[in-house]
C-alpha positions, 0 to 999 in steps of 0.5 A: 518826251522825245521828239518823235512823239510830238510829231504829227500822228499822221506819221505813224504807220502800221507795221504787219506782224505775221508772228502769232500772239502766245502769252498770259497777256493775249489770253487775258485780253481775249475776254474769255470766261464767264460773263456773269453779271448783276443788274444792280446786283449779282443775280442777273446774266448777260451774253454781251455788253454794248458797249463792251468796255476794256480797261487795262492797267499797266506799269511800264519799265522806266527806261521804256516809257517813250517806247510804250507811249509812242507804240500805244498811240499808234495802236489807239490812233489805228483802232479808232480810225480803221476799226468800225467797232472801236469808239474810244482808246483813251490812254492816261498816264498817272501823275504820281507814278509816271510809269503806271497807265490806264487804257480805256477802250470802248467797243460795240461789242464783244466780237468788235473786241475780239476782231481788234485782237486779230488786226495787224496793228494790235500784233505790232503793238504787242510785239513792241511793248511786251518788253516794256512791262514791268509786270503783267497788265491788269485787264477788266471787261466791263459793262456800262452802268451810267450813263444810259445812252452815252456817247462813246465816240471819240473822233473829231475827223477835223483834228485827226492829225492833232498832236497827242498830250493833253491837259484833261484830268482823268481819274480811274477808281475801282472798289470791289464791294462786299455783296451785302452793300453792292446795291447801297454802293451802287446807289451812291455812285449812280448818285454822284455821277448824276451830280457830276453831270450838272457840272459843265467841267466834268465831261464824262462820269461813266460807271462801269460794272465788271462782267466777270465779277460784278461786285467790282464797280469802276468809274472813268471820270474826265474833268476839264483840268486838275482844279475841277477834279479837285472841286468835284472830290470835295463834294459830299457825294463824292466823299461819301461814296469813296468812304463807303467804297473803302469801308464796304470793300471786300479787299482789306484796307491795307491792300486797297487801291481805290484810285489805280489811276488819275492823271492827264490824257496822253491821247487823244488829244483835247480837240477830240471829244470827251463828252458822254452826254453830247457831241459838241461838235455835232459831227457824225464820223463815217469812217468808210466814207471819210475824206479826212480819214483817206488822206491821213492814211496816205500821209502816214503810209511810208513813214516808219514808227522809229526814224 
């Protein structure tokens, strides 16, 4: 990785961008359209979701990897530190196809995400990374099914300036299930998630449902390391869920990509919070009254992103 990406995150800066965004990506990321969803099926409706989860899968041109990572870390940092409604902005790089990335963003509600799209740092990010896309990003808007009271906050205020790039193993799965089997599949994935919560090496096993297409069920799994993830995948409940997910999928077998991204955390760093059921630091972060945040923003004020 380039040296600039390993520098302290305190040296990253937000630049304003006066040009408005007008692209398929911007329209897709606005979260427009219907919000029909299933309760544990397909016949209920919600006007919003809390938390409001945005999953973005991206493929990046190989010669732009450093640029994309650098700009996306900066956007993620500014999002969770300066937006009161942004709880997480996790960046994962696939360990087999290193040009594939997952952004997992969690907001208090849809309005908080809409506000995110209007920020200077999002405009700056979009301007910087737009040329790096190999194809249009795939964006999913989702609601949380499990755990019911997940801790979505990622911030560790004592470690704001920690370097990026970690050693957690993050696994994201996606199955679009035939409606006749949707409830059965949900039962399987929720049972697997409950089993995972008993393992200290599994930091979170979130289950989401696509708001606009409730037949798509997604997981976001965070393990201490690759070995812990492999051990989990050998559990009968994990094998059964993945097998049935492929069998019951609406997508033809040859076109299925049940695990779109699996790899390490590019950001946030290991020292931030990945636990879904508790905050091990016991810290409640107050953005508006944080001395750490004020010091952080002061240090990065005059530092350009690209030296």
